[in-house]
Structure formats: C-alpha cells, structure tokens
Backbone bond lengths (Angstrom), bond angles and torsions (degrees), N, CA, C in turn:
res aa  C-N    CA-C-N  psi(-1)  N-CA   C-N-CA  omega(-1)  CA-C   N-CA-C  phi
1 M - - - 1.438 - - 1.540 107.18 -
2 A 1.307 120.86 133.01 1.438 125.53 179.93 1.524 108.48 -75.31
3 K 1.352 114.54 143.68 1.428 120.97 176.08 1.517 111.61 -68.35
4 V 1.375 117.48 131.16 1.443 120.10 178.31 1.495 105.55 -108.53
5 S 1.321 119.09 127.06 1.406 122.82 -179.63 1.500 110.59 -81.10
6 E 1.330 118.70 162.39 1.440 122.71 -177.30 1.531 114.66 -50.04
7 S 1.357 113.04 -41.29 1.485 119.83 -174.32 1.467 111.51 -79.20
8 D 1.327 119.54 -13.55 1.483 121.80 -178.19 1.523 112.99 -104.74
9 K 1.345 118.68 11.04 1.429 121.95 -178.81 1.531 113.08 -59.81
10 D 1.339 115.70 -25.70 1.511 118.29 -179.06 1.481 113.00 -73.03
11 F 1.339 117.42 -9.30 1.458 118.73 -174.30 1.487 110.99 -114.80
12 P 1.364 116.38 141.85 1.458 119.47 176.66 1.566 110.98 -59.02
13 E 1.361 113.29 153.50 1.468 117.32 177.41 1.478 112.89 -48.78
14 G 1.329 118.06 131.94 1.473 121.28 177.36 1.571 111.38 87.59
15 D 1.307 115.92 -3.36 1.485 121.22 -177.25 1.525 110.16 -128.92
16 T 1.372 113.01 52.88 1.493 118.19 -177.32 1.512 108.04 -80.14
17 L 1.314 113.20 169.08 1.458 120.76 -179.11 1.554 107.07 -60.03
18 E 1.409 115.98 -44.91 1.454 117.60 178.14 1.499 112.26 -54.54
19 W 1.323 118.01 -43.61 1.440 123.67 -179.98 1.500 110.48 -63.54
20 Q 1.349 116.55 -44.91 1.465 121.59 -179.65 1.520 111.39 -60.86
21 I 1.361 118.75 -42.58 1.424 123.13 179.05 1.527 108.99 -65.41
22 A 1.296 117.19 -48.29 1.496 120.11 -176.93 1.486 114.60 -65.69
23 N 1.337 115.70 -26.83 1.467 121.92 -174.72 1.482 116.12 -109.12
24 A 1.384 116.30 5.58 1.482 121.58 178.30 1.482 107.71 -59.87
25 E 1.381 117.57 151.23 1.451 120.80 -176.79 1.552 114.89 -68.81
26 S 1.345 115.86 -18.25 1.497 121.18 177.70 1.475 108.57 -152.13
27 H 1.327 113.34 165.93 1.536 116.50 177.00 1.557 109.38 -66.14
28 L 1.345 118.44 -28.45 1.443 120.70 -179.21 1.539 107.31 -69.35
29 K 1.317 117.10 -44.53 1.463 122.06 178.43 1.543 111.42 -58.79
30 A 1.354 113.93 -42.00 1.491 121.28 179.04 1.542 110.40 -57.76
31 M 1.359 114.52 -43.46 1.484 119.05 176.88 1.525 112.82 -66.44
32 E 1.307 117.23 -38.51 1.449 123.47 178.55 1.526 110.43 -62.00
33 V 1.351 116.70 -44.47 1.491 122.63 175.81 1.430 110.62 -56.86
34 A 1.381 117.09 -48.61 1.426 121.94 -179.07 1.542 113.81 -61.72
35 V 1.281 116.60 -43.36 1.484 121.50 179.12 1.524 109.23 -63.16
36 E 1.321 117.80 -44.84 1.423 123.13 -178.48 1.587 111.11 -63.79
37 H 1.289 113.87 -41.72 1.493 118.12 177.12 1.632 110.43 -64.26
38 I 1.314 114.97 -46.58 1.433 118.52 -179.33 1.545 109.30 -60.18
39 W 1.338 113.76 -45.59 1.491 118.29 -175.96 1.516 109.11 -58.57
40 K 1.329 118.62 -43.49 1.491 123.16 179.97 1.507 112.97 -66.76
41 K 1.296 118.69 -31.51 1.474 125.65 -175.34 1.501 110.07 -70.94
42 Y 1.258 119.75 -49.36 1.482 123.29 -168.18 1.536 111.45 -92.39
43 Q 1.320 116.36 127.62 1.415 122.01 177.37 1.542 113.97 -88.28
44 S 1.288 116.27 -29.15 1.515 118.91 -175.20 1.509 109.56 -103.93
45 H 1.267 117.72 55.26 1.474 118.55 177.06 1.531 110.39 -137.25
46 S 1.277 118.00 165.17 1.481 121.94 -176.96 1.535 111.65 -125.00
47 W 1.404 115.32 -14.08 1.474 115.47 -177.62 1.521 106.33 -165.16
48 V 1.352 114.55 143.11 1.493 124.56 178.11 1.487 105.72 -133.03
49 G 1.308 120.09 131.28 1.452 122.19 174.92 1.485 111.58 -151.25
50 I 1.351 114.53 162.48 1.461 122.64 174.39 1.519 108.58 -121.09
51 Y 1.275 116.92 127.17 1.456 123.53 175.37 1.526 109.11 -104.21
52 L 1.300 118.75 141.44 1.403 121.87 173.86 1.508 111.57 -111.94
53 L 1.360 115.72 142.77 1.446 119.46 -177.48 1.504 112.14 -81.29
54 Q 1.301 118.32 122.03 1.482 122.69 171.87 1.491 107.61 -122.32
55 R 1.349 111.89 110.10 1.507 119.73 -173.75 1.518 108.45 61.00
56 D 1.334 116.58 -113.56 1.418 121.35 -178.82 1.534 114.24 -112.20
57 T 1.327 115.75 22.51 1.490 121.36 -174.89 1.533 108.77 -132.05
58 L 1.300 116.78 133.09 1.484 123.46 171.71 1.531 106.41 -80.23
59 V 1.345 117.91 128.77 1.409 124.97 -178.51 1.501 109.23 -118.16
60 L 1.345 115.77 125.40 1.481 119.26 -175.90 1.528 110.62 -62.87
61 G 1.271 112.71 134.29 1.548 122.73 171.93 1.502 108.95 -109.42
62 P 1.368 116.42 -136.21 1.463 119.37 -175.67 1.569 107.87 -67.77
63 W 1.339 111.80 146.35 1.480 118.98 -178.85 1.531 108.10 -153.11
64 K 1.300 113.72 155.12 1.510 118.75 171.60 1.507 106.76 -141.06
65 G 1.343 115.48 138.35 1.434 118.97 179.72 1.551 110.10 -177.70
66 K 1.284 113.02 -177.17 1.484 118.33 -179.81 1.592 112.05 -72.47
67 Q 1.378 113.79 -22.68 1.371 117.25 178.81 1.544 110.39 -160.72
68 P 1.277 119.95 159.55 1.485 119.45 177.54 1.546 112.68 -72.25
69 T 1.291 114.52 153.26 1.478 121.04 175.61 1.550 109.24 -88.27
70 T 1.295 114.74 153.39 1.483 120.37 172.92 1.488 109.99 -88.22
71 H 1.318 115.90 -12.30 1.492 120.11 179.84 1.519 110.16 -92.03
72 T 1.277 114.51 80.26 1.515 120.81 179.61 1.485 112.97 -93.08
73 R 1.321 115.82 -13.96 1.524 121.31 176.58 1.526 107.47 -140.60
74 I 1.390 114.06 120.61 1.484 118.84 -175.30 1.546 107.64 -124.64
75 P 1.267 119.69 116.75 1.480 118.22 177.41 1.550 113.10 -63.10
76 I 1.296 118.49 148.72 1.482 122.74 177.36 1.538 107.15 -56.23
77 G 1.307 115.73 133.64 1.444 121.59 178.36 1.497 115.88 93.10
78 V 1.315 118.02 -11.66 1.450 122.23 -177.03 1.547 109.09 -101.43
79 G 1.348 115.27 129.01 1.386 121.47 -177.29 1.482 116.69 70.09
80 I 1.344 118.04 -174.13 1.444 120.94 -178.88 1.588 108.57 -71.23
81 C 1.297 117.34 -39.70 1.462 121.44 175.25 1.483 110.82 -58.58
82 G 1.317 119.88 -49.35 1.452 123.59 -178.34 1.501 111.15 -66.70
83 L 1.310 119.41 -30.51 1.473 122.80 176.62 1.505 107.95 -68.16
84 A 1.264 118.23 -47.67 1.507 120.60 -176.50 1.570 110.23 -62.00
85 A 1.280 116.14 -36.96 1.449 121.90 179.10 1.564 109.52 -70.75
86 R 1.273 117.11 -41.67 1.434 121.78 179.77 1.565 112.62 -67.14
87 T 1.280 116.32 -40.65 1.510 121.74 -177.65 1.503 111.58 -90.36
88 R 1.304 116.95 -15.38 1.549 120.13 -176.64 1.561 110.48 59.03
89 E 1.300 112.85 34.68 1.486 120.59 179.47 1.514 112.08 -131.73
90 T 1.307 117.17 148.26 1.487 119.00 175.93 1.506 108.29 -70.68
91 V 1.338 112.82 143.14 1.491 121.10 -177.55 1.526 105.37 -124.27
92 I 1.328 116.03 123.55 1.423 121.19 172.80 1.538 111.18 -114.28
93 V 1.271 119.93 123.64 1.417 123.99 178.05 1.528 108.41 -114.66
94 D 1.286 112.99 115.22 1.521 120.79 -178.74 1.509 112.71 -71.48
95 D 1.288 117.10 -33.80 1.464 120.33 -177.75 1.531 108.22 -143.66
96 V 1.344 116.27 100.12 1.489 120.90 -174.42 1.490 110.16 -65.09
97 S 1.316 121.29 -24.57 1.482 122.42 -177.32 1.545 110.64 -68.68
98 K 1.338 118.46 -16.53 1.394 123.18 -178.47 1.570 113.05 -103.63
99 D 1.298 116.49 1.32 1.475 122.31 -177.19 1.473 107.96 -109.38
100 P 1.349 121.73 111.57 1.440 123.73 -178.94 1.547 114.48 -67.49
101 R 1.388 116.80 -13.55 1.446 120.47 178.69 1.489 111.47 -80.44
102 Y 1.309 118.28 -15.34 1.485 120.60 -172.94 1.524 111.40 -67.31
103 L 1.285 118.77 130.03 1.429 128.31 172.57 1.516 108.80 -91.74
104 E 1.326 118.59 106.82 1.443 119.39 -173.98 1.505 111.53 -67.79
105 C 1.288 116.27 125.76 1.507 122.26 178.10 1.516 108.62 -110.41
106 F 1.356 117.41 -43.94 1.429 123.33 -176.51 1.492 113.00 -134.98
107 L 1.311 116.26 144.81 1.482 118.40 -178.25 1.474 112.95 -70.88
108 D 1.348 121.55 -20.36 1.389 122.78 -179.23 1.498 114.82 -92.38
109 T 1.313 118.58 -2.08 1.447 120.40 179.05 1.566 110.51 -73.99
110 R 1.351 114.16 126.11 1.472 119.09 178.37 1.492 111.56 -113.84
111 S 1.270 120.53 -23.28 1.497 122.46 -178.71 1.540 106.15 -149.95
112 E 1.368 109.03 166.05 1.487 115.17 -173.86 1.513 108.92 -151.03
113 I 1.419 115.77 147.79 1.426 118.16 169.26 1.505 105.47 -132.62
114 V 1.294 118.91 134.78 1.452 123.38 179.52 1.579 108.17 -126.23
115 V 1.284 117.32 122.71 1.468 121.60 -175.37 1.569 107.37 -118.65
116 P 1.342 115.67 117.30 1.453 117.55 -179.55 1.547 109.20 -72.88
117 I 1.323 115.23 144.57 1.456 125.87 174.63 1.532 108.49 -98.92
118 C 1.317 114.22 104.06 1.493 116.95 -171.02 1.534 111.23 -125.41
119 K 1.311 113.92 148.15 1.474 121.40 176.65 1.487 109.18 -139.83
120 N 1.290 118.75 125.49 1.453 125.64 179.83 1.569 111.69 54.71
121 G 1.348 114.58 36.62 1.460 121.14 177.55 1.502 114.15 82.91
122 N 1.292 121.00 0.43 1.445 126.82 -179.61 1.498 110.31 -104.96
123 V 1.344 117.50 131.05 1.441 121.32 175.69 1.516 110.17 -78.16
124 L 1.333 116.42 125.86 1.452 123.00 176.57 1.517 112.02 -98.92
125 G 1.277 116.20 -27.49 1.464 125.25 -178.65 1.500 112.36 174.57
126 E 1.276 117.24 -158.61 1.497 123.26 177.54 1.474 113.54 -162.75
127 I 1.414 112.35 159.00 1.396 120.92 177.66 1.528 104.27 -103.59
128 D 1.361 119.11 132.84 1.421 124.12 179.76 1.510 110.77 -125.62
129 V 1.345 116.06 121.97 1.458 119.48 -179.40 1.563 109.05 -124.26
130 D 1.295 119.18 125.77 1.449 125.46 178.53 1.473 108.80 -97.14
131 G 1.344 118.53 133.98 1.474 124.04 179.15 1.493 110.86 -102.40
132 D 1.330 118.82 145.50 1.492 117.87 179.86 1.506 108.98 -100.46
133 R 1.320 120.13 14.11 1.487 123.77 170.99 1.533 108.46 -137.47
134 Q 1.329 118.01 149.27 1.430 120.70 172.78 1.459 115.74 -59.23
135 G 1.266 119.55 142.65 1.443 122.05 177.78 1.552 114.68 65.86
136 A 1.286 115.29 29.22 1.500 117.82 -172.90 1.570 112.82 -72.84
137 F 1.302 118.37 -15.93 1.485 120.97 -176.27 1.486 112.14 -121.32
138 G 1.352 115.24 137.54 1.457 120.80 177.90 1.530 109.81 -130.82
139 E 1.348 112.43 -164.62 1.449 119.92 -175.89 1.512 114.23 -63.76
140 S 1.344 118.27 -32.74 1.457 119.49 -179.94 1.591 108.33 -71.01
141 D 1.332 115.42 -31.30 1.463 118.05 177.61 1.545 108.05 -69.12
142 R 1.331 116.04 -45.84 1.452 122.65 178.81 1.554 107.27 -51.24
143 H 1.333 118.37 -54.99 1.387 122.02 -175.29 1.582 114.71 -63.08
144 Y 1.262 113.97 -38.12 1.474 121.45 177.29 1.465 110.30 -66.85
145 L 1.338 119.49 -48.78 1.500 121.26 -178.07 1.551 111.77 -71.83
146 E 1.309 116.16 -30.08 1.484 120.94 176.68 1.573 109.38 -64.71
147 R 1.330 112.98 -36.70 1.540 119.48 178.51 1.544 108.55 -65.50
148 I 1.342 116.72 -46.21 1.423 119.23 174.90 1.449 114.58 -59.75
149 A 1.362 116.33 -39.70 1.457 122.77 -178.55 1.567 108.82 -64.40
150 E 1.351 117.76 -38.44 1.491 121.00 178.60 1.507 108.60 -65.86
151 Q 1.312 119.76 -39.88 1.422 121.70 178.80 1.519 111.57 -65.94
152 L 1.337 116.08 -43.34 1.474 117.76 176.85 1.576 110.83 -68.04
153 A 1.311 118.76 -32.49 1.434 118.62 178.63 1.513 111.92 -60.93
154 S 1.309 113.82 -41.48 1.504 118.29 -179.65 1.522 108.16 -62.97
155 R 1.334 117.40 -42.37 1.416 120.35 -177.65 1.523 114.45 -72.06
156 L 1.370 118.06 -37.95 1.407 123.93 178.91 1.548 109.77 -72.94
157 F 1.316 116.17 -33.75 1.467 118.24 -178.60 1.501 110.17 -67.96
158 K 1.369 117.25 -35.12 1.460 121.18 177.12 1.562 108.40 -64.05
159 H 1.384 114.37 -37.96 1.461 116.75 178.56 1.496 114.52 -67.15
160 E 1.369 115.08 -34.74 1.496 122.82 -179.34 1.519 110.67 -70.90
161 S 1.313 116.69 -34.52 1.506 122.20 -174.35 1.492 111.56 -66.10
C-alpha cells in the first residue's frame, strides 16, 4: 500500500494531488485542480486564485470564491501579490487592514497568504488565498501551499518550454 501524506488524504490511493497536477490534460486544468483542492481544504477563506506572470504583470487565471475580484491584472511590486512576485518569497499578512500594501478586493477579507510559483529562480505565477478571519494562515499553511506551488511550477515550466 502506498503511503498517503496528510494533505493527500482526500484522494484515493494513487490519485494524489501531486499525481492530478502532473497528469492533468493541460496546464490550465492542473491549476484548476490545485485551486479546487485548496478551496476544499481551507475553512476560513473567502477566495483562492492563481495568477500567472506575463511580462511584468500578474494575470488572473483559475479562481474560486464567493465573488470575482476586480484585480485581474496586478503589476509586479504592487500589493501583497506584487510583493510576493518581486521578492520570490511567500507573504503572510495576519491583518490586511493594518498593511498599507494590501489591495482591497473583498470587504470580508481579514488575512492573506501569497505563495510564488517559481522554477529555476524565475517567477511563473502565484497562489493567492484570502482569509475571512485575522491570522488565518500559519507556517503549516505556508509549507503546504509551497509544496503545491512546487508541483505547479514543474507543470507550468513544461508548458513554458
């Protein structure tokens, strides 16, 4: 019997999230699978999306949430998303109302985590999750989402090549 990790318990043996991303019919479908999985995992969130980098702008790809965001294009360096892309580092904001860099998308967003999707030091995109309570994201969330970002990076890099 194959070992099933904590984050893959939702999937039958042999059908892990990693497998689904790697074997999705397209890079778009791989991102949709990731968004759906993240949406189901988190209880204190209001929005999950993946942005892809096009030149110096993050462009919204697949997303799931209570409503669409008006921020479908974000320049590098602008807002929390732009910061994560510029620094190539995960950004966790416990209270968005106290962070002047936050671009308000939804009135009920209280916290945010943004994880860059990088390959060979290059940003390909990012995972953005909005929380509906302050301090919704911690180190375990960081590690979990960074693992998904690595899986997506491998898939997106194949698409870019």
